[in-house]
ROKE-380546 format. One record per residue (C-alpha): residue number from 1; residue in one letter; x, y, z. Coordinates in Angstrom, 1 decimal, m for minus. Layout:
<rs>
[r NUM, "A", [X, Y, Z]]
...
</rs>
This chain:
<rs>
[r 1, "M", [121.0, 113.0, 96.3]]
[r 2, "E", [122.3, 112.3, 92.3]]
[r 3, "H", [125.6, 112.7, 93.7]]
[r 4, "I", [124.8, 109.8, 95.6]]
[r 5, "F", [123.1, 107.9, 93.2]]
[r 6, "D", [126.6, 108.5, 90.5]]
[r 7, "N", [128.8, 107.6, 92.6]]
[r 8, "K", [127.1, 104.6, 94.0]]
[r 9, "L", [126.2, 103.6, 90.1]]
[r 10, "N", [129.5, 104.5, 89.1]]
[r 11, "E", [131.2, 101.3, 90.9]]
[r 12, "R", [128.8, 99.6, 89.8]]
[r 13, "I", [130.0, 100.5, 85.8]]
[r 14, "T", [134.0, 100.0, 87.6]]
[r 15, "N", [133.1, 96.9, 88.2]]
[r 16, "G", [130.9, 95.1, 85.1]]
[r 17, "Q", [128.2, 94.3, 87.8]]
[r 18, "L", [126.2, 97.9, 86.2]]
[r 19, "R", [122.3, 97.0, 85.5]]
[r 20, "S", [119.8, 98.3, 82.8]]
[r 21, "L", [116.4, 97.2, 81.1]]
[r 22, "N", [117.1, 95.6, 77.3]]
[r 23, "H", [114.6, 94.2, 75.2]]
[r 24, "F", [116.1, 90.5, 73.5]]
[r 25, "S", [114.1, 89.9, 69.7]]
[r 26, "S", [116.4, 86.7, 69.4]]
[r 27, "P", [113.7, 82.8, 68.9]]
[r 28, "I", [116.5, 81.3, 71.0]]
[r 29, "D", [116.3, 80.6, 74.8]]
[r 30, "F", [118.6, 80.2, 77.4]]
[r 31, "F", [117.9, 82.4, 79.7]]
[r 32, "S", [114.5, 82.5, 81.2]]
[r 33, "N", [112.5, 81.5, 83.3]]
[r 34, "D", [109.6, 79.6, 81.1]]
[r 35, "Y", [110.9, 76.2, 82.3]]
[r 36, "L", [108.4, 74.7, 80.1]]
[r 37, "G", [107.1, 77.1, 76.9]]
[r 38, "L", [104.4, 77.8, 78.2]]
[r 39, "S", [104.5, 81.6, 77.9]]
[r 40, "S", [104.3, 80.3, 74.4]]
[r 41, "V", [100.9, 78.6, 73.8]]
[r 42, "K", [98.5, 81.4, 74.1]]
[r 43, "P", [95.1, 81.3, 72.4]]
[r 44, "K", [96.0, 83.3, 69.4]]
[r 45, "S", [93.5, 86.7, 71.1]]
[r 46, "I", [96.7, 87.2, 73.1]]
[r 47, "S", [99.0, 88.8, 71.6]]
[r 48, "H", [101.6, 89.2, 73.9]]
[r 49, "K", [103.4, 86.5, 75.8]]
[r 50, "G", [104.7, 86.2, 79.2]]
[r 51, "S", [107.8, 88.4, 80.3]]
[r 52, "T", [108.9, 84.7, 81.0]]
[r 53, "G", [112.2, 86.0, 83.5]]
[r 54, "S", [112.7, 89.5, 86.3]]
[r 55, "R", [112.7, 92.8, 83.5]]
[r 56, "L", [116.4, 91.9, 84.1]]
[r 57, "L", [117.3, 88.5, 82.3]]
[r 58, "S", [114.2, 88.4, 79.0]]
[r 59, "G", [111.7, 90.6, 81.0]]
[r 60, "T", [111.9, 93.8, 79.6]]
[r 61, "S", [109.7, 93.6, 75.9]]
[r 62, "S", [109.6, 96.2, 74.1]]
[r 63, "I", [106.0, 96.6, 75.0]]
[r 64, "S", [107.0, 97.3, 78.5]]
[r 65, "L", [109.3, 99.8, 77.4]]
[r 66, "E", [106.8, 101.4, 75.4]]
[r 67, "T", [104.3, 101.3, 77.9]]
[r 68, "E", [106.8, 103.2, 80.9]]
[r 69, "F", [107.4, 106.2, 77.8]]
[r 70, "K", [104.3, 106.7, 77.0]]
[r 71, "L", [103.1, 107.2, 81.3]]
[r 72, "A", [106.5, 109.1, 81.4]]
[r 73, "K", [105.7, 112.2, 79.0]]
[r 74, "F", [101.3, 111.1, 80.5]]
[r 75, "F", [102.4, 112.8, 83.8]]
[r 76, "D", [104.6, 114.9, 83.0]]
[r 77, "C", [108.2, 113.6, 84.4]]
[r 78, "E", [111.5, 112.2, 83.0]]
[r 79, "A", [111.1, 108.7, 83.6]]
[r 80, "A", [109.0, 105.9, 85.1]]
[r 81, "L", [109.5, 102.6, 86.1]]
[r 82, "I", [106.7, 99.7, 86.2]]
[r 83, "F", [106.2, 98.0, 89.2]]
[r 84, "N", [103.6, 95.1, 89.7]]
[r 85, "S", [101.5, 96.9, 92.5]]
[r 86, "G", [101.3, 99.9, 94.6]]
[r 87, "Y", [102.7, 97.4, 97.1]]
[r 88, "S", [105.5, 96.4, 95.5]]
[r 89, "A", [106.5, 99.4, 93.9]]
[r 90, "N", [106.1, 101.6, 97.7]]
[r 91, "L", [108.4, 98.4, 98.6]]
[r 92, "G", [111.3, 99.4, 95.6]]
[r 93, "V", [111.3, 103.1, 96.7]]
[r 94, "Y", [111.4, 103.2, 101.3]]
[r 95, "S", [113.9, 100.0, 100.9]]
[r 96, "C", [116.9, 101.6, 98.8]]
[r 97, "I", [116.3, 104.6, 98.1]]
[r 98, "P", [117.6, 106.1, 102.1]]
[r 99, "A", [120.5, 104.6, 103.8]]
[r 100, "R", [121.3, 104.3, 107.2]]
[r 101, "G", [122.0, 107.6, 108.7]]
[r 102, "D", [118.3, 109.2, 106.5]]
[r 103, "T", [115.8, 110.1, 107.7]]
[r 104, "I", [112.0, 109.0, 106.8]]
[r 105, "I", [109.5, 111.5, 108.3]]
[r 106, "Y", [106.0, 109.3, 107.7]]
[r 107, "D", [102.6, 111.1, 108.2]]
[r 108, "E", [101.1, 108.2, 110.2]]
[r 109, "Y", [98.3, 107.9, 107.5]]
[r 110, "V", [99.9, 106.7, 105.1]]
[r 111, "H", [99.5, 103.5, 103.9]]
[r 112, "A", [100.7, 99.9, 104.5]]
[r 113, "S", [102.7, 99.6, 101.8]]
[r 114, "I", [104.7, 102.1, 102.9]]
[r 115, "R", [105.5, 101.7, 106.1]]
[r 116, "D", [106.0, 98.3, 105.4]]
[r 117, "G", [109.1, 99.4, 102.9]]
[r 118, "I", [110.5, 102.1, 106.1]]
[r 119, "R", [110.5, 98.8, 108.1]]
[r 120, "L", [112.8, 97.3, 105.2]]
[r 121, "S", [114.9, 100.4, 105.2]]
[r 122, "F", [118.2, 100.8, 107.6]]
[r 123, "A", [117.1, 104.5, 107.2]]
[r 124, "E", [115.5, 106.4, 111.2]]
[r 125, "S", [111.6, 107.1, 110.7]]
[r 126, "L", [109.8, 109.0, 111.9]]
[r 127, "S", [106.0, 110.2, 112.1]]
[r 128, "F", [103.9, 113.4, 112.1]]
[r 129, "K", [100.4, 113.9, 113.2]]
[r 130, "H", [98.3, 113.9, 110.5]]
[r 131, "N", [98.1, 116.9, 107.4]]
[r 132, "D", [100.0, 118.8, 109.9]]
[r 133, "L", [102.2, 121.6, 108.5]]
[r 134, "T", [102.8, 122.3, 112.6]]
[r 135, "D", [104.9, 119.6, 113.1]]
[r 136, "L", [106.0, 118.5, 109.6]]
[r 137, "E", [108.2, 121.0, 110.2]]
[r 138, "K", [109.8, 120.3, 114.2]]
[r 139, "T", [110.1, 116.6, 113.4]]
[r 140, "L", [111.8, 117.9, 110.6]]
[r 141, "K", [114.0, 119.6, 113.0]]
[r 142, "K", [115.0, 116.3, 114.5]]
[r 143, "S", [115.4, 114.6, 110.9]]
[r 144, "K", [119.7, 113.8, 110.1]]
[r 145, "G", [121.8, 113.0, 107.0]]
[r 146, "N", [119.1, 113.3, 104.0]]
[r 147, "C", [115.9, 113.0, 104.6]]
[r 148, "Y", [112.3, 111.5, 102.9]]
[r 149, "I", [108.8, 112.9, 103.5]]
[r 150, "A", [106.4, 109.7, 103.4]]
[r 151, "V", [102.6, 111.3, 102.5]]
[r 152, "E", [100.3, 110.9, 100.3]]
[r 153, "S", [98.4, 113.2, 98.0]]
[r 154, "L", [94.3, 111.3, 98.7]]
[r 155, "Y", [93.6, 109.8, 101.7]]
[r 156, "S", [91.3, 107.4, 101.5]]
[r 157, "M", [90.0, 106.3, 104.5]]
[r 158, "E", [90.0, 110.2, 105.4]]
[r 159, "G", [88.4, 111.3, 102.1]]
[r 160, "D", [91.1, 114.2, 102.6]]
[r 161, "M", [94.2, 115.3, 100.9]]
[r 162, "A", [97.5, 116.6, 101.7]]
[r 163, "P", [98.9, 119.9, 101.4]]
[r 164, "L", [101.1, 118.9, 99.6]]
[r 165, "R", [102.8, 123.1, 98.6]]
[r 166, "G", [103.1, 123.9, 102.1]]
[r 167, "M", [105.2, 120.5, 102.4]]
[r 168, "L", [107.1, 121.3, 99.2]]
[r 169, "N", [108.5, 124.5, 101.5]]
[r 170, "L", [108.9, 122.4, 104.7]]
[r 171, "A", [111.3, 120.1, 102.4]]
[r 172, "D", [112.9, 122.7, 100.9]]
[r 173, "K", [113.5, 124.7, 103.7]]
[r 174, "Y", [115.3, 121.2, 105.4]]
[r 175, "D", [116.7, 120.2, 102.8]]
[r 176, "A", [114.4, 117.3, 102.3]]
[r 177, "K", [112.7, 115.1, 99.5]]
[r 178, "L", [109.5, 114.5, 99.4]]
[r 179, "I", [107.8, 111.2, 97.7]]
[r 180, "V", [103.9, 111.7, 97.0]]
[r 181, "D", [101.5, 108.3, 96.5]]
[r 182, "E", [98.6, 109.1, 93.7]]
[r 183, "A", [97.1, 105.7, 94.3]]
[r 184, "H", [93.7, 107.9, 94.7]]
[r 185, "A", [94.3, 110.6, 93.2]]
[r 186, "V", [95.2, 109.5, 89.2]]
[r 187, "G", [92.5, 109.1, 86.9]]
[r 188, "V", [89.5, 110.7, 89.2]]
[r 189, "F", [92.2, 114.3, 90.0]]
[r 190, "G", [94.2, 116.6, 87.5]]
[r 191, "E", [93.9, 117.2, 83.8]]
[r 192, "N", [92.9, 114.0, 82.2]]
[r 193, "G", [93.1, 111.9, 85.6]]
[r 194, "K", [97.5, 112.8, 86.1]]
[r 195, "G", [96.0, 113.5, 89.1]]
[r 196, "I", [96.3, 116.2, 92.3]]
[r 197, "V", [100.8, 117.0, 92.4]]
[r 198, "H", [100.0, 118.3, 87.8]]
[r 199, "A", [96.4, 119.3, 89.4]]
[r 200, "R", [98.9, 121.7, 91.3]]
[r 201, "A", [101.3, 122.8, 88.5]]
[r 202, "I", [104.0, 121.1, 91.0]]
[r 203, "Q", [105.3, 117.8, 89.8]]
[r 204, "E", [109.0, 119.2, 88.7]]
[r 205, "R", [109.2, 120.2, 93.3]]
[r 206, "I", [108.2, 116.5, 93.7]]
[r 207, "F", [111.6, 113.7, 94.5]]
[r 208, "I", [109.3, 110.7, 93.7]]
[r 209, "R", [104.8, 110.2, 92.7]]
[r 210, "I", [104.1, 106.8, 92.9]]
[r 211, "V", [101.3, 106.5, 91.2]]
[r 212, "T", [98.5, 103.0, 90.3]]
[r 213, "F", [96.6, 101.6, 87.9]]
[r 214, "G", [94.3, 99.1, 90.3]]
[r 215, "K", [92.2, 101.7, 91.5]]
[r 216, "A", [90.5, 104.2, 89.1]]
[r 217, "Y", [91.7, 103.1, 85.8]]
[r 218, "G", [90.9, 98.9, 87.1]]
[r 219, "F", [93.7, 97.6, 85.8]]
[r 220, "H", [97.2, 95.9, 87.2]]
[r 221, "G", [100.3, 97.1, 88.5]]
[r 222, "A", [101.5, 100.7, 89.7]]
[r 223, "A", [104.0, 102.9, 88.2]]
[r 224, "V", [106.6, 105.2, 90.1]]
[r 225, "L", [107.8, 108.8, 88.7]]
[r 226, "S", [110.8, 110.0, 89.1]]
[r 227, "D", [114.2, 111.4, 87.0]]
[r 228, "E", [116.3, 109.5, 85.3]]
[r 229, "K", [119.0, 108.6, 87.4]]
[r 230, "T", [116.6, 107.9, 90.0]]
[r 231, "K", [114.6, 105.9, 87.5]]
[r 232, "Q", [118.9, 104.1, 87.3]]
[r 233, "Y", [118.7, 104.1, 91.2]]
[r 234, "L", [116.4, 101.6, 90.8]]
[r 235, "V", [116.2, 99.3, 88.3]]
[r 236, "N", [119.9, 98.1, 90.3]]
[r 237, "F", [119.4, 98.6, 94.3]]
[r 238, "S", [115.7, 98.1, 94.1]]
[r 239, "R", [115.1, 94.7, 95.3]]
[r 240, "P", [110.7, 94.1, 94.4]]
[r 241, "F", [112.3, 95.4, 90.3]]
[r 242, "I", [115.0, 93.4, 91.0]]
[r 243, "Y", [114.0, 90.0, 91.5]]
[r 244, "T", [109.8, 89.8, 90.8]]
[r 245, "T", [109.2, 88.1, 87.3]]
</rs>
Protein backbone atom coordinates (compact mmCIF):
# COMPACT_ATOMS: atom_id res chain seq x y z
CA MET A 1 0.00 0.00 0.00
CA GLU A 2 2.79 2.42 0.84
CA HIS A 3 4.28 1.83 -2.64
CA ILE A 4 0.91 2.60 -4.26
CA PHE A 5 0.42 5.72 -2.13
CA ASP A 6 3.96 6.93 -2.93
CA ASN A 7 3.46 6.52 -6.68
CA LYS A 8 0.19 8.47 -6.75
CA LEU A 9 1.43 11.18 -4.39
CA ASN A 10 4.71 11.57 -6.30
CA GLU A 11 2.68 11.96 -9.50
CA ARG A 12 0.83 14.84 -7.85
CA ILE A 13 4.12 16.39 -6.75
CA THR A 14 5.52 16.13 -10.29
CA ASN A 15 2.42 17.80 -11.73
CA GLY A 16 2.39 20.49 -9.04
CA GLN A 17 -0.99 19.25 -7.77
CA LEU A 18 -0.16 17.97 -4.28
CA ARG A 19 -2.74 19.06 -1.72
CA SER A 20 -1.73 19.85 1.85
CA LEU A 21 -3.41 21.31 4.93
CA ASN A 22 -2.24 24.84 5.69
CA HIS A 23 -3.52 27.46 8.09
CA PHE A 24 -3.60 30.97 6.63
CA SER A 25 -3.48 33.85 9.12
CA SER A 26 -3.65 36.73 6.64
CA PRO A 27 -6.49 39.22 7.36
CA ILE A 28 -7.05 39.65 3.61
CA ASP A 29 -9.47 37.10 2.11
CA PHE A 30 -9.86 36.58 -1.64
CA PHE A 31 -10.53 32.86 -1.64
CA SER A 32 -13.21 31.77 0.84
CA ASN A 33 -16.88 30.89 0.34
CA ASP A 34 -17.86 33.36 3.05
CA TYR A 35 -19.33 35.75 0.47
CA LEU A 36 -21.25 37.95 2.92
CA GLY A 37 -18.69 37.84 5.70
CA LEU A 38 -21.24 36.36 8.10
CA SER A 39 -18.71 34.03 9.72
CA SER A 40 -17.21 37.04 11.48
CA VAL A 41 -20.58 38.27 12.76
CA LYS A 42 -20.67 36.28 15.98
CA PRO A 43 -21.68 36.90 19.60
CA LYS A 44 -18.72 37.81 21.77
CA SER A 45 -19.14 34.55 23.67
CA ILE A 46 -18.10 32.53 20.60
CA SER A 47 -14.35 32.68 20.09
CA HIS A 48 -13.93 30.57 16.94
CA LYS A 49 -15.19 31.67 13.54
CA GLY A 50 -16.71 29.56 10.80
CA SER A 51 -14.51 27.62 8.42
CA THR A 52 -15.38 29.92 5.44
CA GLY A 53 -14.35 27.18 3.00
CA SER A 54 -13.14 23.63 2.51
CA ARG A 55 -10.13 22.46 4.51
CA LEU A 56 -7.87 22.72 1.46
CA LEU A 57 -8.84 26.33 0.74
CA SER A 58 -9.58 28.51 3.74
CA GLY A 59 -11.07 26.04 6.19
CA THR A 60 -7.99 24.65 7.95
CA SER A 61 -7.74 26.56 11.19
CA SER A 62 -5.01 26.32 13.79
CA ILE A 63 -7.51 24.71 16.16
CA SER A 64 -8.37 21.98 13.63
CA LEU A 65 -4.68 21.11 13.21
CA GLU A 66 -4.20 21.15 16.99
CA THR A 67 -7.25 18.93 17.46
CA GLU A 68 -5.98 16.37 14.94
CA PHE A 69 -2.60 16.32 16.68
CA LYS A 70 -4.25 15.75 20.06
CA LEU A 71 -6.56 13.05 18.68
CA ALA A 72 -3.60 11.16 17.21
CA LYS A 73 -1.76 11.38 20.52
CA PHE A 74 -4.80 10.31 22.55
CA PHE A 75 -5.66 7.31 20.36
CA ASP A 76 -2.01 6.24 19.95
CA CYS A 77 -1.61 6.56 16.19
CA GLU A 78 0.56 8.55 13.81
CA ALA A 79 -2.13 10.79 12.37
CA ALA A 80 -5.79 11.77 12.58
CA LEU A 81 -7.98 13.42 9.95
CA ILE A 82 -11.27 15.05 10.96
CA PHE A 83 -14.45 14.52 8.96
CA ASN A 84 -17.88 16.09 9.48
CA SER A 85 -19.45 12.80 10.58
CA GLY A 86 -18.84 9.09 10.83
CA TYR A 87 -20.94 8.68 7.71
CA SER A 88 -18.74 10.99 5.63
CA ALA A 89 -15.59 9.43 7.13
CA ASN A 90 -16.63 5.96 5.95
CA LEU A 91 -17.59 7.35 2.55
CA GLY A 92 -14.23 9.10 2.39
CA VAL A 93 -12.20 6.00 3.21
CA TYR A 94 -13.96 3.32 1.19
CA SER A 95 -14.59 5.41 -1.93
CA CYS A 96 -10.94 6.51 -2.02
CA ILE A 97 -8.46 3.83 -0.96
CA PRO A 98 -9.70 0.54 -2.50
CA ALA A 99 -9.09 0.75 -6.25
CA ARG A 100 -10.21 -1.10 -9.36
CA GLY A 101 -8.93 -4.67 -9.17
CA ASP A 102 -8.96 -4.65 -5.34
CA THR A 103 -11.40 -6.45 -3.03
CA ILE A 104 -13.37 -5.23 -0.03
CA ILE A 105 -14.63 -7.96 2.28
CA TYR A 106 -17.22 -6.74 4.76
CA ASP A 107 -19.17 -8.15 7.66
CA GLU A 108 -22.81 -8.55 6.62
CA TYR A 109 -23.91 -6.32 9.55
CA VAL A 110 -21.67 -3.31 8.91
CA HIS A 111 -23.24 0.14 8.99
CA ALA A 112 -25.00 1.65 5.96
CA SER A 113 -22.27 4.30 5.65
CA ILE A 114 -19.66 1.60 5.06
CA ARG A 115 -21.87 -0.08 2.48
CA ASP A 116 -22.44 3.24 0.70
CA GLY A 117 -18.70 3.91 0.66
CA ILE A 118 -18.12 0.45 -0.81
CA ARG A 119 -20.71 1.17 -3.55
CA LEU A 120 -18.76 4.30 -4.50
CA SER A 121 -15.53 2.33 -4.80
CA PHE A 122 -14.33 0.68 -8.01
CA ALA A 123 -13.22 -2.37 -6.02
CA GLU A 124 -15.06 -5.68 -5.98
CA SER A 125 -16.95 -6.34 -2.73
CA LEU A 126 -17.83 -9.58 -0.94
CA SER A 127 -19.66 -10.08 2.36
CA PHE A 128 -19.05 -12.69 5.05
CA LYS A 129 -21.31 -14.01 7.81
CA HIS A 130 -21.42 -11.83 10.90
CA ASN A 131 -18.33 -12.34 13.10
CA ASP A 132 -17.71 -15.73 11.46
CA LEU A 133 -13.97 -16.33 11.09
CA THR A 134 -14.46 -19.52 9.08
CA ASP A 135 -16.61 -17.73 6.52
CA LEU A 136 -14.20 -14.78 6.52
CA GLU A 137 -11.31 -17.07 5.59
CA LYS A 138 -13.38 -18.74 2.90
CA THR A 139 -14.15 -15.30 1.45
CA LEU A 140 -10.52 -14.12 1.72
CA LYS A 141 -9.52 -17.00 -0.55
CA LYS A 142 -11.66 -15.41 -3.29
CA SER A 143 -10.08 -11.96 -3.01
CA LYS A 144 -8.03 -10.27 -5.73
CA GLY A 145 -5.61 -7.38 -5.68
CA ASN A 146 -5.22 -5.45 -2.44
CA CYS A 147 -7.75 -6.74 0.06
CA TYR A 148 -9.52 -4.75 2.79
CA ILE A 149 -11.62 -6.19 5.60
CA ALA A 150 -14.38 -3.86 6.85
CA VAL A 151 -15.78 -4.46 10.33
CA GLU A 152 -17.07 -2.66 13.41
CA SER A 153 -15.52 -3.33 16.79
CA LEU A 154 -18.94 -3.17 18.47
CA TYR A 155 -22.22 -3.70 16.64
CA SER A 156 -24.97 -1.56 18.15
CA MET A 157 -27.92 -3.53 16.78
CA GLU A 158 -26.58 -6.90 17.97
CA GLY A 159 -24.60 -5.70 20.97
CA ASP A 160 -21.66 -7.99 20.19
CA MET A 161 -17.98 -7.39 19.50
CA ALA A 162 -15.91 -8.47 16.52
CA PRO A 163 -13.23 -11.15 17.10
CA LEU A 164 -10.55 -8.67 16.13
CA ARG A 165 -7.49 -10.76 17.01
CA GLY A 166 -8.73 -13.66 14.92
CA MET A 167 -9.50 -11.28 12.07
CA LEU A 168 -6.02 -9.78 12.30
CA ASN A 169 -4.46 -13.24 12.14
CA LEU A 170 -6.42 -13.97 8.96
CA ALA A 171 -5.56 -10.53 7.57
CA ASP A 172 -1.86 -11.28 8.11
CA LYS A 173 -2.22 -14.74 6.57
CA TYR A 174 -3.86 -13.40 3.38
CA ASP A 175 -2.02 -10.05 3.26
CA ALA A 176 -5.19 -8.02 3.85
CA LYS A 177 -5.77 -4.69 5.62
CA LEU A 178 -8.23 -4.44 8.51
CA ILE A 179 -10.39 -1.30 8.78
CA VAL A 180 -12.29 -0.98 12.06
CA ASP A 181 -15.21 1.36 12.76
CA GLU A 182 -15.19 2.14 16.48
CA ALA A 183 -18.25 4.41 16.47
CA HIS A 184 -20.01 2.55 19.29
CA ALA A 185 -16.89 1.69 21.31
CA VAL A 186 -14.97 4.92 21.82
CA GLY A 187 -15.84 6.84 24.93
CA VAL A 188 -16.99 3.60 26.59
CA PHE A 189 -14.39 0.83 26.20
CA GLY A 190 -10.67 0.90 26.80
CA GLU A 191 -8.46 3.16 28.87
CA ASN A 192 -10.11 6.59 29.04
CA GLY A 193 -12.57 5.45 26.39
CA LYS A 194 -9.97 4.82 23.68
CA GLY A 195 -11.98 1.97 22.23
CA ILE A 196 -11.89 -1.81 21.93
CA VAL A 197 -8.89 -1.83 19.57
CA HIS A 198 -6.83 0.04 22.15
CA ALA A 199 -8.16 -2.10 25.00
CA ARG A 200 -6.83 -5.16 23.17
CA ALA A 201 -3.49 -3.43 22.46
CA ILE A 202 -3.71 -4.07 18.72
CA GLN A 203 -3.82 -0.47 17.48
CA GLU A 204 -0.45 -0.78 15.73
CA ARG A 205 -1.76 -3.69 13.63
CA ILE A 206 -4.91 -1.94 12.40
CA PHE A 207 -4.69 -0.21 9.01
CA ILE A 208 -7.42 2.37 9.74
CA ARG A 209 -9.66 3.11 12.70
CA ILE A 210 -12.71 5.34 12.39
CA VAL A 211 -13.89 7.07 15.56
CA THR A 212 -17.02 9.20 15.81
CA PHE A 213 -18.00 11.86 18.31
CA GLY A 214 -21.78 11.68 17.84
CA LYS A 215 -22.31 8.62 20.04
CA ALA A 216 -20.80 8.41 23.55
CA TYR A 217 -19.13 11.82 23.32
CA GLY A 218 -22.29 13.67 22.35
CA PHE A 219 -20.53 15.97 19.88
CA HIS A 220 -20.31 16.48 16.12
CA GLY A 221 -17.85 14.94 13.70
CA ALA A 222 -15.49 11.99 13.36
CA ALA A 223 -11.85 11.18 12.72
CA VAL A 224 -9.91 8.68 10.62
CA LEU A 225 -6.93 7.31 12.56
CA SER A 226 -4.06 6.00 10.45
CA ASP A 227 -0.40 6.47 9.63
CA GLU A 228 0.81 9.76 8.17
CA LYS A 229 1.07 8.44 4.60
CA THR A 230 -2.54 7.26 4.59
CA LYS A 231 -3.70 10.61 5.94
CA GLN A 232 -1.80 12.42 3.17
CA TYR A 233 -3.41 10.12 0.60
CA LEU A 234 -6.90 10.87 1.95
CA VAL A 235 -6.21 14.60 1.90
CA ASN A 236 -5.31 14.32 -1.78
CA PHE A 237 -7.88 11.83 -3.05
CA SER A 238 -10.84 11.53 -0.67
CA ARG A 239 -13.64 13.49 -2.33
CA PRO A 240 -15.92 13.74 0.75
CA PHE A 241 -13.00 15.43 2.52
CA ILE A 242 -11.77 17.60 -0.35
CA TYR A 243 -15.12 19.07 -1.35
CA THR A 244 -16.75 19.61 2.07
CA THR A 245 -16.95 23.05 3.68
